[in-house]
PLY file of the C-alpha trace (Angstrom):
ply
format ascii 1.0
element vertex 155
property float x
property float y
property float z
element edge 154
property int vertex1
property int vertex2
end_header
17.38 -41.95 18.76
18.47 -38.35 19.16
15.86 -35.73 19.94
16.01 -32.61 17.87
14.57 -29.56 19.51
13.78 -26.42 17.62
13.71 -22.97 19.11
10.86 -20.61 18.33
10.29 -16.96 19.17
7.63 -14.32 18.76
8.03 -10.63 17.97
5.50 -7.81 17.74
6.48 -5.65 14.79
3.73 -3.13 15.57
5.14 -2.59 19.06
8.67 -2.27 17.63
7.58 0.25 15.01
5.81 2.38 17.61
9.11 2.59 19.49
10.93 4.05 16.46
10.48 7.85 16.48
11.17 8.32 12.76
8.43 5.82 11.92
5.80 8.07 13.50
7.17 11.03 11.54
6.95 9.01 8.31
3.32 8.11 9.07
2.52 11.77 9.72
4.16 12.73 6.42
2.05 10.11 4.62
-1.11 11.39 6.30
-0.42 14.99 5.22
0.27 13.87 1.67
-2.93 11.82 1.58
-4.92 14.83 2.80
-3.38 17.03 0.09
-4.06 14.46 -2.61
-7.63 13.98 -1.38
-8.16 17.75 -1.47
-6.85 17.91 -5.06
-9.16 15.10 -6.14
-12.14 16.63 -4.36
-11.52 19.99 -6.08
-11.34 18.25 -9.44
-14.67 16.48 -8.87
-16.25 19.71 -7.59
-15.15 21.36 -10.84
-16.88 18.59 -12.78
-20.03 19.07 -10.71
-20.01 22.86 -11.26
-19.49 22.41 -15.00
-22.36 19.92 -15.12
-24.72 22.30 -13.27
-23.72 25.16 -15.60
-24.41 22.92 -18.58
-27.84 21.96 -17.21
-28.70 25.65 -16.76
-27.75 26.64 -20.30
-28.72 23.40 -22.05
-32.03 24.76 -23.37
-30.22 27.61 -25.14
-27.68 25.42 -26.95
-27.80 23.90 -30.40
-27.39 20.13 -30.75
-23.78 20.58 -31.85
-23.04 22.78 -28.84
-24.71 20.24 -26.54
-22.55 17.45 -27.93
-19.42 19.55 -27.47
-20.35 20.45 -23.88
-21.22 16.83 -23.07
-17.91 15.64 -24.52
-16.14 18.29 -22.46
-17.98 17.14 -19.33
-17.05 13.53 -20.01
-13.41 14.51 -20.43
-13.45 16.50 -17.18
-14.89 13.49 -15.37
-12.30 11.17 -16.94
-9.56 13.59 -15.86
-10.89 13.64 -12.29
-11.02 9.84 -12.22
-7.51 9.65 -13.67
-6.19 12.00 -10.99
-7.81 9.87 -8.29
-6.26 6.72 -9.81
-2.89 8.46 -10.14
-2.88 9.30 -6.44
-4.73 6.40 -4.85
-4.76 3.54 -7.38
-2.84 0.26 -7.03
0.18 1.81 -8.76
-0.57 5.28 -7.38
1.68 7.85 -5.83
0.45 7.06 -2.30
1.45 3.41 -2.62
4.86 4.39 -3.97
5.41 7.03 -1.28
4.30 4.61 1.43
6.82 2.04 0.21
9.55 4.68 -0.06
8.97 5.94 3.48
8.12 2.73 5.35
10.08 -0.04 3.62
13.38 0.96 5.26
11.79 0.43 8.70
10.49 -3.00 7.75
13.85 -3.91 6.23
15.63 -2.91 9.44
13.26 -4.97 11.56
13.66 -7.95 9.26
17.46 -7.63 9.47
17.37 -7.49 13.25
14.98 -10.45 13.46
17.16 -12.46 11.11
20.24 -11.63 13.19
18.38 -12.57 16.37
17.34 -15.85 14.80
20.86 -16.65 13.66
22.55 -15.66 16.90
19.93 -17.35 19.07
19.61 -20.49 16.98
15.90 -19.94 16.33
14.32 -22.02 13.59
11.18 -19.91 13.38
10.19 -16.43 14.47
6.55 -15.40 14.27
5.18 -11.86 14.21
2.19 -11.54 16.50
1.18 -8.08 15.27
-2.10 -8.01 13.34
-2.15 -11.36 11.54
0.44 -13.89 12.57
3.02 -14.28 9.85
6.45 -15.78 9.57
9.22 -13.18 9.93
12.08 -15.66 9.59
12.30 -19.34 8.85
15.57 -21.22 8.99
16.59 -22.60 5.62
16.89 -25.94 7.44
13.10 -26.13 7.87
12.18 -24.63 4.47
10.53 -27.39 2.48
9.54 -25.21 -0.51
11.78 -27.05 -2.98
10.37 -30.42 -1.93
6.82 -29.16 -2.44
7.76 -27.87 -5.89
9.27 -31.26 -6.77
6.08 -33.01 -5.67
4.14 -30.65 -7.94
6.42 -31.55 -10.85
8.59 -28.44 -10.86
12.34 -28.23 -10.36
0 1
1 2
2 3
3 4
4 5
5 6
6 7
7 8
8 9
9 10
10 11
11 12
12 13
13 14
14 15
15 16
16 17
17 18
18 19
19 20
20 21
21 22
22 23
23 24
24 25
25 26
26 27
27 28
28 29
29 30
30 31
31 32
32 33
33 34
34 35
35 36
36 37
37 38
38 39
39 40
40 41
41 42
42 43
43 44
44 45
45 46
46 47
47 48
48 49
49 50
50 51
51 52
52 53
53 54
54 55
55 56
56 57
57 58
58 59
59 60
60 61
61 62
62 63
63 64
64 65
65 66
66 67
67 68
68 69
69 70
70 71
71 72
72 73
73 74
74 75
75 76
76 77
77 78
78 79
79 80
80 81
81 82
82 83
83 84
84 85
85 86
86 87
87 88
88 89
89 90
90 91
91 92
92 93
93 94
94 95
95 96
96 97
97 98
98 99
99 100
100 101
101 102
102 103
103 104
104 105
105 106
106 107
107 108
108 109
109 110
110 111
111 112
112 113
113 114
114 115
115 116
116 117
117 118
118 119
119 120
120 121
121 122
122 123
123 124
124 125
125 126
126 127
127 128
128 129
129 130
130 131
131 132
132 133
133 134
134 135
135 136
136 137
137 138
138 139
139 140
140 141
141 142
142 143
143 144
144 145
145 146
146 147
147 148
148 149
149 150
150 151
151 152
152 153
153 154
């Protein structure tokens, strides 16, 4: 019976990223953008708050129709402020898109280098020890995904 040994390795992607000067610059760019977006959102909400206080001060002098108009205007201002916040910081927001645009190339480079290391070194599995352990590369030889799918009744 032949013994089959597999080679494993560990990398620390956080350590690698810290060693890439342009990565730090990209993080700084993201931080500045986030601060600007946060300032814009804060100004929008402060505008809503000021409009609400002005409305409260003049409310007693307004007719019912004027009150309804002012209240509708206040609701719209609040919706606009919430929309701006979602536009910048929501799941599909500009910050997420900018983060991907700026950082994905670094992750792609690391993945390419890890894959090359795995191929050249004959590694079956390379784990990333940064943050939560996750698989950075798995040899197609040890990938059993198709077999699992077959067992579940999928082709």
